[in-house]
C-alpha positions in Angstrom: -53.7 -22.9 9.4 -52.4 -23.5 6.0 -50.6 -20.6 4.1 -53.5 -20.5 1.5 -55.9 -20.0 4.2 -53.7 -17.4 5.7 -53.6 -15.7 2.6 -57.5 -15.5 2.2 -57.9 -14.2 5.9 -55.3 -11.1 4.9 -57.0 -10.9 1.7 -58.0 -7.4 1.4 -61.3 -7.1 0.1 -62.1 -4.2 -0.6 -60.4 -4.1 -4.1 -63.4 -6.3 -5.4 -64.5 -2.8 -6.1 -62.2 -1.7 -8.3 -63.8 -2.0 -12.2 -60.3 -4.1 -12.8 -60.8 -6.3 -10.6 -62.8 -8.9 -12.8 -63.5 -12.8 -12.6 -60.3 -13.5 -13.3 -58.8 -12.2 -10.8 -61.3 -13.8 -8.5 -60.0 -16.7 -10.3 -56.0 -15.5 -9.0 -56.6 -13.9 -5.9 -59.7 -15.9 -4.3 -60.3 -19.5 -5.5 -57.0 -21.1 -6.6 -56.1 -20.3 -2.6 -59.0 -21.3 -1.2 -59.3 -24.7 -3.6 -55.7 -25.6 -2.3 -56.7 -24.7 1.3 -59.4 -27.5 0.5 -56.4 -30.0 0.2 -56.9 -30.1 -3.7 -53.8 -29.3 -6.1 -52.9 -29.5 -9.9 -52.1 -33.1 -10.3 -52.5 -36.6 -7.6 -55.3 -37.9 -6.4 -57.2 -34.6 -4.9 -56.3 -32.4 -8.3 -57.8 -29.1 -9.6 -58.3 -29.6 -13.8 -59.0 -25.9 -15.0 -60.8 -25.3 -18.4 -61.6 -29.2 -19.4 -63.6 -28.4 -22.9 -67.3 -31.1 -22.6 -68.8 -32.0 -25.4 -72.5 -30.8 -25.8 -73.8 -33.9 -27.9 -77.4 -32.8 -29.3 -76.6 -29.5 -30.5 -78.7 -28.6 -33.6 -80.2 -25.7 -35.5 -82.6 -26.7 -37.7 -81.3 -30.6 -39.1 -78.0 -29.4 -38.7 -75.7 -30.8 -36.0 -72.7 -28.3 -34.4 -70.0 -29.5 -32.4 -70.2 -27.4 -29.7 -67.9 -27.4 -26.3 -68.6 -25.8 -23.4 -65.8 -25.4 -20.3 -66.2 -25.1 -16.7 -63.6 -22.9 -14.6 -62.2 -25.6 -12.2 -63.4 -29.6 -11.8 -62.3 -31.1 -8.5 -61.2 -34.4 -9.3 -61.1 -37.1 -6.5 -59.4 -40.0 -7.5 -59.9 -39.5 -11.4 -64.0 -38.6 -10.6 -65.4 -35.6 -10.9 -66.5 -34.3 -7.7 -67.8 -30.7 -7.7 -67.6 -27.9 -10.1 -66.4 -24.3 -9.3 -67.7 -21.5 -11.5 -66.6 -18.1 -10.8 -68.2 -15.0 -12.3 -66.7 -11.0 -11.9 -67.8 -9.2 -9.1 -70.3 -7.4 -10.5 -72.3 -10.9 -11.1 -75.3 -11.6 -8.8 -74.9 -15.3 -7.9 -78.2 -15.8 -7.7 -79.2 -15.2 -11.0 -80.9 -18.1 -12.3 -78.8 -18.5 -15.5 -75.1 -18.2 -13.6 -77.0 -21.2 -10.8 -78.4 -22.6 -14.1 -75.1 -22.5 -15.6 -73.1 -24.1 -13.5 -75.4 -27.0 -12.6 -75.1 -27.8 -16.3 -71.5 -28.1 -16.4 -71.7 -30.9 -13.1 -74.4 -32.7 -14.7 -73.0 -32.8 -17.6 -72.7 -37.0 -18.4 -68.7 -36.1 -18.8 -68.4 -34.6 -15.2 -71.4 -35.9 -13.0 -70.5 -34.4 -10.1 -72.4 -34.2 -6.8 -71.4 -30.3 -6.1 -70.9 -27.1 -7.8 -70.1 -23.8 -6.7 -70.6 -20.5 -7.3 -67.9 -17.0 -6.3 -67.8 -13.6 -7.4 -65.3 -12.7 -5.0 -68.0 -11.3 -2.2 -69.9 -14.6 -2.1 -69.4 -18.3 -2.2 -72.4 -20.6 -2.8 -72.2 -24.4 -3.0 -75.2 -26.7 -4.0 -75.6 -30.1 -4.2 -76.6 -31.6 -7.8 -79.2 -33.1 -5.9 -81.5 -30.0 -4.0 -82.0 -27.1 -5.1 -81.4 -24.4 -2.6 -77.9 -23.7 -1.7 -76.3 -25.9 1.1 -73.5 -22.9 2.2 -73.5 -19.3 1.4 -71.3 -17.3 3.2 -69.2 -13.8 2.5 -65.4 -14.2 1.2 -64.7 -11.7 3.9 -65.8 -14.1 6.8 -64.0 -17.2 5.3 -62.6 -17.9 8.8 -65.9 -18.8 10.2 -67.6 -20.7 7.5 -63.9 -22.7 6.2 -64.6 -25.5 9.0 -68.2 -26.5 7.4 -67.2 -26.1 3.5 -64.1 -27.9 4.3 -66.1 -30.9 5.6 -68.4 -31.3 2.9 -65.7 -30.7 -0.4 -62.2 -31.0 1.5 -60.1 -33.5 0.2 -60.3 -34.9 4.0 -64.0 -35.3 4.2 -66.0 -35.3 0.6 -67.5 -38.7 0.0 -68.0 -39.5 -3.7 
């Protein structure tokens, strides 16, 4: 078992109820260890990319065009190709909210990304979707990561992911 997965197994998920534990804390304390446990890093063939700006090419108000960029929280790359977008929400946000799912999907489907998968996590739950299916592929509570990690790893882990 990796150090990263051990960190997740030992994490005190009760801190998610603390109003000061927000989206940035979910990123740092939960998502980074999870992505590293899946085999991703900040360099190499299996790369974690944070906050890459994506241009929205057709943003218009009336006849005036505006340059707008959107910023996914994480893009997981495999051999330089985008495989999965991971969007983080605060523990107070519901992951089944259509606006959150739509946001993550729009990043994954963006012409500069074209990822096969996208995920949402609020610290309490993790939802993994295929860009080709409406319903999530995998949904689990983070505190039960031990039971669900093998399945998640078999879909987006670096040993198994297919492009």
